[in-house]
C-alpha positions in Angstrom: 114.8 95.5 121.4 112.7 92.5 120.8 113.3 91.9 117.1 110.9 90.0 114.8 111.6 89.5 111.1 109.0 90.8 108.7 108.1 88.1 106.2 108.4 88.7 102.5 104.7 87.8 102.3 103.9 90.7 104.6 105.8 93.1 102.5 104.2 91.9 99.3 100.7 92.0 100.7 101.1 95.5 102.0 103.0 97.3 99.1 100.0 96.5 96.8 97.9 99.0 98.8 100.6 101.6 99.8 101.3 105.0 98.3 104.8 106.3 98.5 105.7 108.4 101.5 105.3 111.5 101.3 101.9 110.1 100.7 99.6 110.8 103.6 98.0 109.6 107.0 95.2 108.4 109.1 93.1 110.8 111.2 93.7 111.3 114.9 91.5 112.6 117.7 92.3 113.3 121.3 91.7 111.3 124.4 92.5 111.5 128.1 93.6 108.7 130.3 96.2 105.9 130.0 96.0 102.6 128.1 94.0 99.9 129.9 93.1 96.3 129.1 89.8 95.4 127.6 87.3 93.7 129.9 86.2 91.4 127.0 88.1 88.2 126.6 91.0 88.5 124.2 92.1 85.6 122.0 95.7 85.0 120.9 94.4 85.4 117.3 93.0 88.8 118.1 94.9 91.6 116.4 96.2 94.1 119.0 96.1 97.6 117.6 97.4 100.9 118.9 95.4 104.0 118.4 96.8 107.5 119.2 93.4 108.8 120.2 90.0 107.6 121.3 86.9 107.1 119.1 84.7 110.2 119.0 81.5 108.6 117.7 80.4 105.2 116.3 77.3 106.8 114.7 78.0 106.6 111.0 76.1 109.8 110.2 77.7 111.8 113.1 81.3 110.5 113.1 83.9 113.0 111.6 87.3 111.6 112.4 89.5 108.8 110.8 89.7 106.8 114.0 85.9 106.6 114.3 85.6 105.8 110.5 88.1 102.9 110.8 86.2 101.3 113.7 82.7 101.8 112.2 84.0 100.2 109.0 85.2 97.2 111.1 81.6 96.3 111.9 79.6 97.9 109.1 79.4 97.4 105.4 78.0 99.9 103.0 76.8 99.3 99.4 80.4 99.0 98.4 83.7 98.4 100.1 87.4 98.8 99.3 89.3 95.9 97.8 93.1 95.4 98.4 93.9 98.0 95.8 91.5 100.6 97.2 89.0 100.2 94.4 85.2 100.1 95.0 83.8 96.6 94.9 80.4 95.2 95.8 79.5 94.7 99.5 75.9 94.9 100.6 75.1 95.7 96.9 75.4 92.5 94.9 75.2 94.4 91.6 74.3 97.9 90.3 73.7 99.8 87.1 73.5 103.5 86.2 71.4 105.2 83.6 72.9 106.5 80.3 72.8 110.1 81.6 74.4 109.1 84.9 71.6 110.6 86.9 70.1 107.3 88.3 71.9 104.5 90.1 70.1 101.3 90.9 71.7 99.0 93.5 70.5 95.4 93.9 71.2 94.2 97.5 72.3 90.8 98.5 69.7 88.8 100.4 72.2 87.0 102.8 73.3 90.1 104.6 71.9 90.4 108.1 72.2 92.7 111.1 73.6 91.2 114.3 70.1 91.0 115.7 69.1 88.6 112.9 67.1 91.1 110.8 68.0 91.4 107.1 69.8 94.4 105.8 67.3 96.1 103.4 67.1 99.1 101.1 65.0 100.9 103.7 68.0 100.8 106.0 70.0 102.9 103.5 67.1 105.3 102.9 66.9 105.9 106.7 70.6 106.3 107.1 71.0 108.7 104.2 68.0 110.7 105.4 69.6 111.1 108.8 72.7 112.4 107.1 70.9 115.3 105.5 68.4 115.9 108.4 68.9 119.5 109.7 68.0 118.2 113.2 71.0 115.8 113.1 73.2 118.5 111.6 75.8 116.0 110.3 79.1 117.7 109.5 79.4 115.3 106.6 76.0 116.1 105.1 77.8 117.9 102.2 78.9 114.5 101.1 75.4 113.9 99.9 74.7 117.4 98.6 77.8 119.1 97.2 79.8 116.0 96.6 77.3 113.2 95.9 74.8 115.5 94.2 71.9 113.5 95.5 68.6 114.9 94.5 67.1 117.5 97.0 69.9 116.9 99.5 71.0 120.6 99.5 67.4 121.9 99.9 66.8 119.4 102.8 70.0 120.5 104.6 68.9 124.1 104.3 65.5 123.2 105.8 63.5 124.0 102.7 62.5 120.5 101.8 61.4 117.5 104.0 64.0 114.8 104.3 61.5 112.3 102.8 62.1 114.0 99.5 65.7 112.9 99.3 66.5 111.2 96.0 66.9 107.7 97.5 64.1 105.2 97.3 63.6 101.6 98.4 61.7 100.1 95.4 61.5 96.8 97.4 63.5 95.2 100.2 66.5 94.6 98.0 66.4 97.3 95.4 67.7 100.8 96.1 67.3 103.6 93.6 69.4 106.8 93.9 68.6 110.0 91.8 71.3 112.6 91.3 71.1 116.3 90.4 74.2 115.9 88.2 76.4 113.0 87.1 79.2 112.2 89.5 82.1 110.3 88.0 83.4 109.0 91.4 80.0 108.2 92.8 80.8 104.5 93.5 83.8 105.4 95.6 81.5 107.5 97.9 79.5 104.3 98.7 82.2 102.9 101.0 82.4 106.1 103.0 80.7 105.7 106.5 78.3 108.6 106.1 76.6 106.5 103.4 76.2 103.4 105.7 72.8 102.0 106.5 71.0 102.2 109.9 68.2 100.0 111.0 65.4 102.4 111.8 63.5 100.2 114.3 66.6 99.5 116.3 67.7 103.2 116.2 64.3 104.3 117.5 64.5 101.7 120.3 67.9 103.0 121.4 66.9 106.7 121.3 69.7 109.1 122.4 71.9 106.2 123.6 72.3 104.9 120.0 75.9 103.9 119.2 77.2 104.4 122.7 77.6 100.7 123.8 77.6 97.2 122.4 73.9 96.9 123.3 73.1 100.0 121.2 75.0 99.0 118.1 74.2 96.7 115.3 76.7 95.0 113.0 76.3 93.8 109.4 80.1 93.6 108.8 83.2 91.5 109.5 83.2 92.1 113.2 80.8 92.8 116.1 81.7 95.2 118.8 81.4 93.5 122.2 83.2 95.9 124.6 83.0 99.6 124.2 82.1 102.8 126.0 82.5 106.4 124.8 86.1 107.7 125.2 87.3 104.2 126.1 91.0 103.7 126.3 90.5 100.0 125.2 87.7 98.2 123.4 87.2 95.0 121.6 85.5 93.5 118.5 85.0 89.8 117.8 84.5 88.1 114.5 81.0 88.1 113.2 80.2 84.5 112.4 76.9 85.5 110.7 78.7 87.8 108.3 77.9 87.0 104.7 81.6 86.8 103.9 82.7 85.3 107.2 84.9 82.7 105.4 87.2 85.6 104.4 87.7 86.8 108.0 90.6 84.9 109.7 91.1 87.0 112.8 89.1 86.1 116.0 88.8 89.7 116.8 90.3 93.2 117.1 91.7 94.5 120.4 92.2 98.3 120.3 94.3 100.2 122.8 94.4 104.0 123.0 98.0 105.0 123.9 98.9 108.6 123.5 102.4 108.3 124.8 104.5 107.1 121.8 107.3 105.7 124.0 104.8 103.7 126.0 103.2 102.4 122.8 106.6 101.3 121.4 107.4 99.5 124.7 104.0 97.7 124.5 104.9 96.6 121.0 108.3 95.4 121.9 106.9 93.4 124.8 104.3 91.7 122.5 101.2 93.4 123.9 100.7 95.2 120.6 100.8 93.7 117.1 100.7 97.1 115.4 101.8 100.6 116.6 102.7 104.0 115.2 106.1 105.5 115.9 107.3 109.0 115.3 110.2 111.4 115.6 113.3 110.0 117.2 111.7 106.6 117.5 111.8 106.2 113.7 115.6 106.4 113.8 115.6 103.6 116.5 113.5 101.2 114.4 113.8 102.1 110.8 116.3 99.3 110.1 114.0 96.8 111.7 112.4 94.4 109.2 109.0 95.1 110.9 109.1 98.8 110.2 106.9 100.1 107.4 106.3 103.6 106.2 102.7 103.9 104.9 101.2 106.8 102.9 97.9 107.8 104.5 96.5 110.7 102.5 96.5 113.6 105.0 97.6 117.1 104.3 98.8 119.1 107.3 98.5 122.8 107.0 98.0 126.1 108.9 94.7 127.9 108.5 94.8 131.7 109.1 91.6 133.2 110.2 91.3 136.0 107.7 87.7 136.8 108.6 88.1 137.6 112.3 91.7 138.7 112.5 92.5 142.0 110.7 96.2 141.4 110.7 95.8 138.0 109.0 93.5 139.5 106.4 96.7 141.3 105.2 98.0 139.3 102.3 101.7 140.3 102.9 101.5 139.0 106.5 100.2 135.7 105.2 102.8 135.4 102.5 105.5 136.3 105.0 104.4 133.4 107.2 104.3 130.8 104.5 107.6 131.9 103.0 109.2 131.6 106.5 108.3 127.9 106.9 111.1 125.4 106.3 109.0 122.4 105.4 112.1 120.2 104.7 113.3 120.7 108.2 109.9 119.8 109.7 109.9 116.5 107.8 113.5 115.5 108.1 114.4 116.8 111.6 111.1 116.5 113.5 108.8 113.9 111.9 111.4 111.6 110.4 108.7 109.2 109.3 108.7 109.7 105.5 106.2 112.6 105.5 106.8 114.8 102.5 107.1 118.6 102.3 104.1 119.9 100.4 103.6 123.1 98.5 100.2 122.6 97.0 96.6 122.8 98.4 95.9 119.3 97.1 98.5 116.8 98.4 100.2 114.3 96.1 99.7 110.6 95.6 95.9 110.0 96.0 94.2 111.5 92.9 95.0 110.3 89.4 94.0 112.3 86.3 92.6 111.2 83.0 96.1 110.7 81.6 97.0 108.5 84.6 99.2 111.2 86.3 99.2 112.3 89.9 97.2 115.6 90.2 99.9 117.1 92.5 103.1 115.4 91.2 104.5 118.9 90.4 105.3 120.4 93.8 107.0 123.4 92.2 103.7 124.5 90.5 103.2 127.4 93.0 106.8 128.1 93.9 106.3 131.8 93.4 103.7 131.9 96.3 104.6 128.9 98.4 108.2 128.1 99.1 110.8 128.5 101.8 112.5 131.8 101.0 113.8 133.9 103.9 114.4 137.0 101.8 110.8 137.0 100.4 109.5 136.4 103.9 111.4 139.4 105.3 110.3 141.6 102.5 106.6 140.6 102.8 106.8 141.0 106.5 108.1 144.6 106.4 105.4 145.5 103.8 102.7 143.9 105.9 103.7 145.7 109.1 103.9 149.0 107.3 100.5 148.6 105.8 99.1 147.8 109.2 101.0 150.7 110.9 102.5 148.4 113.5 106.0 147.1 114.4 105.0 143.8 116.0 102.2 141.2 116.0 101.1 138.4 118.3 99.0 135.5 117.3 97.6 132.4 119.1 97.8 129.1 117.3 95.6 126.2 118.4 97.0 122.8 118.2 96.0 119.2 119.1 97.6 117.5 122.1 99.1 114.6 120.3 102.9 114.2 120.1 103.5 115.0 116.4 101.4 118.2 116.0 102.8 119.6 119.2 106.4 119.1 118.0 105.5 120.6 114.6 103.8 123.5 116.2 106.9 124.3 118.3 109.1 124.3 115.3 106.7 126.5 113.4 106.8 129.0 116.3 110.6 129.0 116.3 110.8 129.4 112.5 108.3 132.2 112.4 109.7 134.1 115.4 113.3 133.8 114.1 112.5 134.9 110.5 109.9 137.6 111.2 111.1 140.2 113.8 108.4 141.3 116.1 106.2 138.3 115.7 105.1 136.3 118.8 103.2 133.0 118.4 101.5 131.5 121.4 100.6 127.8 121.3 97.3 126.9 122.7 96.9 123.1 123.2 93.3 121.7 122.9 91.7 118.3 122.5 91.1 117.7 118.8 87.3 117.8 119.2 87.5 121.3 120.8 90.1 122.5 118.3 87.9 121.5 115.4 84.8 123.1 117.0 86.8 126.3 117.6 88.0 126.4 114.0 84.5 125.7 112.6 83.1 128.5 114.8 85.8 130.9 113.7 87.0 131.1 117.3 90.8 131.1 116.5 93.6 133.1 115.0 95.9 130.4 113.6 95.1 126.7 113.5 97.4 123.7 112.9 95.1 121.2 111.3 94.9 118.4 108.7 92.5 116.9 106.1 92.5 113.4 104.7 90.8 112.5 101.4 87.3 111.0 101.7 87.3 110.0 98.0 89.9 109.8 95.2 89.3 113.2 93.6 90.9 116.7 94.1 87.5 118.0 95.0 87.8 116.3 98.4 90.2 119.2 99.2 89.1 122.0 96.9 85.5 121.7 98.0 86.5 122.8 101.5 87.1 126.4 100.5 83.8 127.1 99.0 82.0 129.9 100.7 80.1 128.6 103.8 81.7 125.1 103.9 82.1 123.9 107.5 85.7 123.1 106.9 86.5 126.5 105.4 88.0 127.5 108.7 89.3 131.0 107.8 85.8 131.8 106.4 87.4 132.9 103.2 85.1 133.7 100.3 85.9 134.2 96.6 83.0 134.3 94.1 85.3 133.3 91.2 86.5 130.3 93.1 82.9 129.3 94.0 81.9 129.5 90.4 84.8 127.3 89.2 83.9 124.6 91.8 80.2 124.7 90.8 81.2 124.4 87.2 83.3 121.4 88.0 80.5 119.8 90.0 77.3 120.5 88.0 78.4 122.4 84.8 79.0 121.1 81.3 82.6 120.3 81.9 81.8 118.1 84.9 81.8 115.0 82.6 84.8 116.2 80.5 87.6 114.8 82.6 90.4 116.8 80.9 88.6 120.1 81.0 87.5 119.5 84.5 91.0 118.7 85.6 92.3 122.0 84.2 89.6 123.9 85.9 90.5 122.3 89.2 94.0 123.5 88.8 92.6 127.0 88.2 90.7 126.8 91.5 93.8 125.6 93.3 95.8 128.5 91.8 93.3 131.0 93.5 93.7 129.3 96.9 97.5 129.4 96.6 97.6 133.0 95.2 95.7 134.2 98.2 97.5 132.1 100.8 94.2 130.8 102.0 96.2 128.0 103.8 99.9 127.4 104.5 100.5 123.8 103.3 103.1 122.0 105.4 103.5 118.3 104.6 101.7 115.2 103.4 101.7 112.7 106.3 103.2 109.3 106.2 102.5 106.8 109.0 105.5 105.0 110.4 104.3 101.7 111.6 105.7 98.7 113.4 103.8 95.5 112.4 104.5 92.1 113.8 106.0 89.5 111.4 103.2 87.1 112.2 100.6 89.5 110.8 99.8 89.7 107.1 97.0 91.1 105.0 96.4 94.4 106.7 95.4 96.9 104.0 96.5 100.5 104.0 94.7 103.1 101.9 95.3 106.9 101.6 91.6 107.5 100.9 88.6 107.3 103.3 89.6 104.1 105.3 93.2 104.1 106.2 93.4 100.6 107.6 91.2 97.6 106.8 91.5 94.3 108.7 88.9 92.1 106.9 91.6 90.0 105.1 94.2 90.2 107.9 95.8 87.0 109.2 97.7 86.5 112.5 99.7 83.3 112.7 100.7 81.7 115.9 
């Protein structure tokens, strides 16, 4: 194997932003086709990056997957951005202040930020982008980030179609002053501002592009570190070049980013070993091949993988004993140690570890034995619950379909789950149905599934990014589960009196998680770790478990 030594500087630069593995991982989507070379010119100081799956959308208000979010953030800045440690720092906003009651935020925009067509980035661009996010005609899957999570005034009513989008609580007082009004104080509000749904959109340019917006270099504008100059939807290769007109251009040392979508992990590793890639993911047996290489790095990326049972549409899965039998029958250690082998950690909580820190500085999910009585590997409990469930249903066997993405890792995990379940639970048959991620997500949101192997990565550093999913009616509440007590707790933690009492709110969030686990709403599996190979001549790539898993603004590639 081509061996390149990883410099101490690289290790130091990266460990600042890493969470331990089992931490978590970046989002993947599915793509067809093989890797191909970009038609744009590629410089030797371009960073050559492997993606497992293609971009789904470069529209900041319509994108839903981590791959798309990463690329959008390459060429777009929001009010805030992430620093090396993952903290929110000023970007398009030069400064900000909030009112004493936490209900009004005022952002003062920098006057040297421009779009790639030469027009200034103004407060009106943020107003237009945020109004698109809540517009029922756009039907953004992330609209809840403004309503349920961001608590922006009138957002919920606009999404429901009861109020016009012009009434959203965001106002351009002048070209460089943006005022945001909230329904309730939000302690993590600034961290939302680096999430792509909150990015600005130039209205005149958007209207000029019409339905073709964000589908090609000609229908995209940049205000960020890079400009996209070669792209088409579902492309297996695309390219961005440094934005010389970026307000912080002196920080950007790369000449560009050259992305290659390679779904076959062996092909990706070969491309890395030949020098065609500077960064690639490895998994499974590949990890054993390279883990002693100084260029190998295990990176926590924030994703919880879990199985969602459709309790609403499948009578047998509405049976609590059947659900508990299935979660007791999962050997999570074996999945991580024998299949993934990349540092991913077995997880027994609905909120994964190592991304959310409480008022006392502790990890919200550090105690992975908290729900051991309802979520653990226990063959005897599994058999007992299975017999009870079959008896209650009046059957001797069950057959379920489980939908799964077409990427390497989820298919391997799904196969092991099938084997574990069918071995531990006599009479159970699980059929694996492989779908492109986009179709799998759509089927789960529509309730058109029985079991689904899925994942969720944190959009912001608070347990609510997970617990908010299981509120009645949430798009990501795949099993269509509903519990009024749970909904009330989440509402209390969002808009109630305890919302600003960090210790009381933290305890209430544990109460909510207890309900999810007690009813086996999901079967947690593992917190993903990304196993990466990174060339020794590359430093400064930032890895984060929240929102944007990889950031290249401060990356350097030496010759």
